[in-house]
C-alpha positions in Angstrom: 26.2 14.6 -14.0 25.6 11.0 -15.0 22.5 9.8 -17.0 21.2 6.3 -16.2 19.3 4.8 -19.2 16.5 2.4 -18.1 13.7 0.7 -20.1 11.3 3.2 -18.4 13.2 6.4 -19.0 16.5 8.3 -18.5 17.5 9.3 -15.0 19.6 12.4 -14.6 21.7 12.4 -11.4 21.6 13.2 -8.7 18.1 12.0 -8.0 15.9 11.0 -5.1 13.6 8.0 -5.1 10.2 8.3 -3.2 9.6 5.2 -1.2 6.7 3.0 -2.4 7.4 0.2 0.0 4.3 -1.9 -0.7 3.6 -0.7 -4.2 2.4 2.8 -3.2 3.9 6.0 -1.8 1.8 6.4 1.4 -1.2 8.7 0.8 -0.3 9.3 -2.8 -1.2 7.7 -6.2 1.0 6.9 -9.1 -0.7 9.9 -10.8 0.5 12.1 -7.9 4.1 10.9 -8.4 3.9 11.6 -12.1 2.7 15.2 -11.4 5.5 15.6 -8.9 7.9 14.8 -11.7 9.8 11.9 -10.1 11.2 9.6 -12.8 11.7 6.7 -10.4 10.3 5.1 -7.2 11.6 2.5 -4.8 9.6 -0.6 -3.7 10.4 -3.4 -1.3 11.1 -6.9 -2.3 10.4 -8.4 1.1 7.0 -6.8 1.6 5.7 -7.4 -2.0 6.9 -11.1 -1.8 4.6 -11.6 1.2 1.7 -9.4 0.0 0.3 -9.5 -2.6 2.6 -12.4 -3.5 4.3 -13.3 -6.7 1.3 -15.1 -8.1 -0.6 -11.8 -8.3 2.4 -9.9 -9.7 2.9 -12.5 -12.3 -0.8 -12.3 -13.3 -0.4 -8.6 -14.0 2.9 -8.9 -15.7 5.0 -7.0 -13.2 4.7 -4.2 -10.6 4.6 -1.5 -13.2 1.3 -2.7 -14.6 -0.1 -3.7 -11.3 0.3 -0.1 -9.8 0.0 1.7 -13.2 3.5 3.2 -13.0 5.3 4.1 -16.2 8.5 5.4 -14.6 11.6 3.5 -13.5 11.5 1.2 -10.5 14.3 0.2 -8.1 13.7 -2.6 -5.7 15.8 -3.4 -2.6 16.8 -7.0 -2.1 15.4 -7.7 1.3 18.8 -7.1 2.9 17.6 -4.3 5.1 14.8 -6.5 6.5 17.6 -8.9 7.4 18.8 -6.1 9.6 15.5 -4.8 10.9 13.9 -8.2 11.6 16.8 -9.5 13.7 14.5 -11.1 16.3 12.6 -13.3 13.8 15.4 -14.3 11.4 18.5 -16.5 11.2 21.4 -16.0 8.9 23.0 -18.9 7.1 25.4 -19.3 4.2 22.4 -20.3 2.1 20.4 -17.2 2.9 18.1 -15.7 5.5 15.6 -17.8 7.3 12.8 -15.6 8.7 9.3 -15.7 10.0 6.7 -13.5 8.3 5.7 -10.5 10.4 2.2 -11.0 9.0 1.3 -14.6 9.9 4.5 -16.2 11.3 5.0 -18.4 8.2 8.6 -19.6 7.6 10.6 -18.5 4.6 14.1 -18.8 3.2 15.3 -15.8 1.3 18.4 -16.7 -0.8 20.3 -14.5 -3.3 18.7 -16.5 -6.0 15.1 -16.0 -4.7 15.7 -12.3 -4.1 16.7 -11.9 -7.8 13.8 -14.0 -9.0 11.4 -11.9 -7.0 12.8 -8.6 -8.4 12.8 -9.9 -12.0 9.2 -10.9 -11.5 8.4 -7.4 -10.2 10.1 -6.1 -13.4 12.6 -3.8 -11.6 14.7 -1.5 -13.7 17.4 -1.5 -11.0 17.9 -4.8 -9.1 19.9 -5.0 -5.9 22.0 -8.0 -4.8 21.1 -9.6 -1.5 23.3 -8.3 1.3 23.5 -8.2 5.1 23.0 -4.7 6.5 25.1 -4.6 9.6 24.5 -2.7 12.9 27.0 0.0 13.9 28.1 -1.9 17.1 29.1 -5.1 15.3 32.6 -6.4 16.3 35.3 -6.1 13.6 35.6 -10.0 13.5 31.9 -10.4 12.9 31.9 -7.5 10.4 34.6 -9.1 8.3 32.7 -12.4 8.3 29.5 -10.6 7.3 31.2 -8.7 4.4 32.8 -11.9 3.1 29.4 -13.6 3.0 27.8 -10.5 1.3 30.5 -10.8 -1.4 29.6 -14.5 -1.9 26.0 -13.6 -2.0 26.8 -10.9 -4.6 28.5 -13.5 -6.8 25.4 -15.7 -6.5 23.1 -12.8 -7.2 24.9 -11.9 -10.4 24.8 -15.5 -11.6 21.1 -15.7 -10.9 20.4 -12.3 -12.5 22.1 -13.4 -15.8 20.4 -16.8 -15.7 17.0 -15.3 -15.2 17.2 -12.4 -17.6 15.3 -14.0 -20.4 12.3 -14.8 -18.1 12.4 -11.4 -16.4 9.5 -8.9 -16.7 12.2 -6.3 -17.5 14.9 -7.7 -19.9 16.9 -4.4 -19.8 17.3 -4.2 -16.1 20.5 -3.3 -14.3 22.1 -5.0 -11.3 23.8 -3.1 -8.5 26.2 -4.4 -5.9 26.1 -3.2 -2.3 29.3 -2.1 -0.5 29.2 -2.9 3.2 31.8 -2.7 6.0 30.3 -0.4 8.7 32.5 2.6 9.4 35.8 0.7 8.9 37.4 2.5 6.0 39.9 -0.3 5.1 37.1 -2.9 5.1 34.9 -0.7 3.0 37.6 -0.2 0.4 38.4 -3.9 0.2 34.7 -4.8 -0.2 34.3 -2.2 -3.0 37.3 -3.6 -4.8 36.0 -7.2 -4.4 32.6 -6.2 -5.8 34.3 -4.3 -8.7 36.1 -7.6 -9.6 32.7 -9.2 -9.9 31.4 -6.3 -12.0 28.1 -4.5 -11.6 26.1 -1.8 -13.4 26.2 0.5 -10.3 27.4 0.4 -6.7 25.3 1.1 -3.7 26.6 2.0 -0.3 24.6 0.3 2.4 24.7 0.2 6.2 25.3 3.9 6.7 21.9 5.1 7.9 21.6 2.8 10.9 22.7 5.0 13.8 26.3 6.0 13.1 27.2 9.7 13.3 26.9 11.7 10.0 30.6 12.6 10.2 31.7 8.9 10.2 29.4 8.2 7.3 30.8 11.1 5.3 34.3 9.8 5.9 33.3 6.5 4.4 31.7 8.2 1.4 34.9 10.3 0.8 37.1 7.2 0.9 34.8 5.3 -1.5 34.7 8.3 -3.9 38.4 7.6 -4.6 37.8 3.9 -5.2 34.5 3.3 -7.0 34.3 3.7 -10.8 33.7 7.3 -11.9 31.5 6.2 -14.8 29.1 4.0 -12.7 26.3 5.4 -10.5 26.8 5.5 -6.7 23.7 5.0 -4.6 23.6 6.0 -0.9 21.0 3.7 0.6 18.5 5.0 3.2 19.7 8.6 3.7 19.3 11.3 4.5 18.6 14.8 5.8 18.7 17.6 3.2 22.0 19.1 4.3 23.5 15.6 4.5 22.4 14.9 0.9 24.2 18.1 -0.3 27.4 16.9 1.4 27.1 13.4 -0.1 26.5 14.8 -3.6 29.7 16.8 -3.3 31.5 13.6 -2.7 30.3 11.6 -5.6 26.8 10.2 -4.7 24.2 10.1 -7.5 21.2 8.3 -6.0 19.2 8.6 -2.8 16.2 7.1 -1.1 14.9 7.9 2.4 11.6 7.6 4.4 12.3 11.0 6.0 10.1 13.2 3.8 7.1 10.9 3.7 7.3 9.6 7.3 7.8 13.1 8.8 5.0 14.5 6.6 2.6 12.1 8.2 3.6 13.5 11.6 3.2 17.1 10.5 6.8 18.0 10.0 7.2 20.1 6.8 10.4 20.9 4.9 10.7 24.1 3.0 13.5 26.3 1.4 14.7 29.4 3.2 17.3 30.6 0.5 19.1 29.3 -2.6 22.6 28.9 -1.2 23.0 25.2 -0.7 26.5 25.7 0.6 25.0 27.0 3.9 23.3 24.5 6.2 20.4 26.8 6.9 19.2 26.7 3.3 16.1 24.9 4.6 13.9 24.8 7.6 11.5 22.2 9.1 8.3 23.3 10.8 5.8 21.5 12.9 2.4 22.3 11.4 0.5 21.5 14.6 2.1 24.4 16.4 -0.2 27.2 17.5 1.7 29.8 15.5 0.1 28.4 12.3 -3.5 28.7 13.5 -4.2 31.9 11.6 -1.5 31.8 8.9 -3.0 32.6 5.5 0.0 31.9 3.4 -0.5 29.2 0.8 1.3 25.8 0.9 3.0 26.4 -2.5 6.2 28.4 -3.2 5.6 31.8 -4.8 5.6 31.8 -8.7 5.5 28.0 -9.0 2.9 27.0 -11.6 3.4 23.2 -11.9 0.4 20.9 -11.3 1.3 20.1 -7.7 1.9 23.8 -6.8 -1.4 24.7 -8.3 -3.1 22.2 -6.0 -1.1 23.3 -2.9 -1.8 27.0 -3.6 -5.5 26.4 -2.9 -4.8 25.7 0.8 -3.3 27.7 3.7 -1.0 26.7 6.5 -3.8 27.4 8.9 -6.0 24.9 7.0 -3.3 22.3 6.9 -2.9 22.7 10.7 -6.6 22.2 11.1 -6.5 19.0 9.1 -3.8 17.6 11.4 -5.6 18.8 14.5 -8.8 16.9 13.5 -6.8 14.0 12.1 -8.1 14.3 8.5 -6.0 12.1 6.1 -6.0 14.9 3.6 -3.5 16.7 5.8 -1.1 13.8 5.6 -1.5 13.8 1.8 -0.9 17.5 1.4 2.1 17.4 3.7 3.6 14.4 1.8 3.2 16.4 -1.5 5.0 19.3 0.1 7.9 17.3 1.4 8.4 15.3 -1.8 8.3 18.4 -3.8 11.0 19.9 -1.5 13.2 16.8 -1.8 12.8 16.5 -5.6 13.3 20.3 -5.9 16.5 19.9 -3.9 17.8 17.4 -6.4 16.9 19.7 -9.3 18.9 22.5 -7.7 21.9 20.2 -7.2 21.7 19.2 -10.9 21.7 22.8 -12.1 
């Protein structure tokens, strides 16, 4: 187990980061996240840059103060938006030219600007700007992309060091991002190139974009032999509970994923079945809108749990939660989100023990 020391607390690995894309975990407050016991959240550079804008964030002295969050904060660099906004952006050596999805305004996101935004936000863990590549990219284009991402990583580190004194979080760490699709040789080379530059931790990007889990796991196994053992490894954007268990066995320390919160808003609930994580059926997912839950009197909390979130969940039944979703009450989404994040954070606790 590694321990990451940040200005906003120590992070014991492995850990999971709830997604607070626009400065909030959907349907939950910062107080809710504190009660869940998560020491860190993830927010999105691209979205916060557009709204509320850096003038507002500067006024409040960083995102921590703006959203009243005392835990650690990781911000992505905008690289994933480079991938997801393919129809309204253009890649250049300088950076990414894109049109805002809000009002169509034109912007240029460079490695330097990405770092400046993240230092304004006051992130504890800052990510370099990278290009997240699709799984069907040709090897020729993939190599060009990885080479550009390496150059962007060098520029990101230079900007990070230059802007440290003006940052809203002087003690922040900077992570590099390993790309290369599912090509093992390219992944290894890119990891080695980033290690020559030198970073506080290493993320593995571009492995939650449609490739089979088996291929992603092979990449993780190969990188486990290459990346520094004493530096944290961050699997970006994944994954399902059983996949997380497999990744942890192969050296991954950090995770983020929209699965628990997004699925919660659609009535899909995760819960433990037994304690043997070596078996893939240690959990189940249920659709709370199914008829079978209509008269179910069981409470939403696990038996014998007495933490603050469990005390809240124990007041409600599965039948009541089903009713909330049936009549489209937002409270249903909130309770389901609490349940799923408690499951994911509980999974990490079990993996640490």
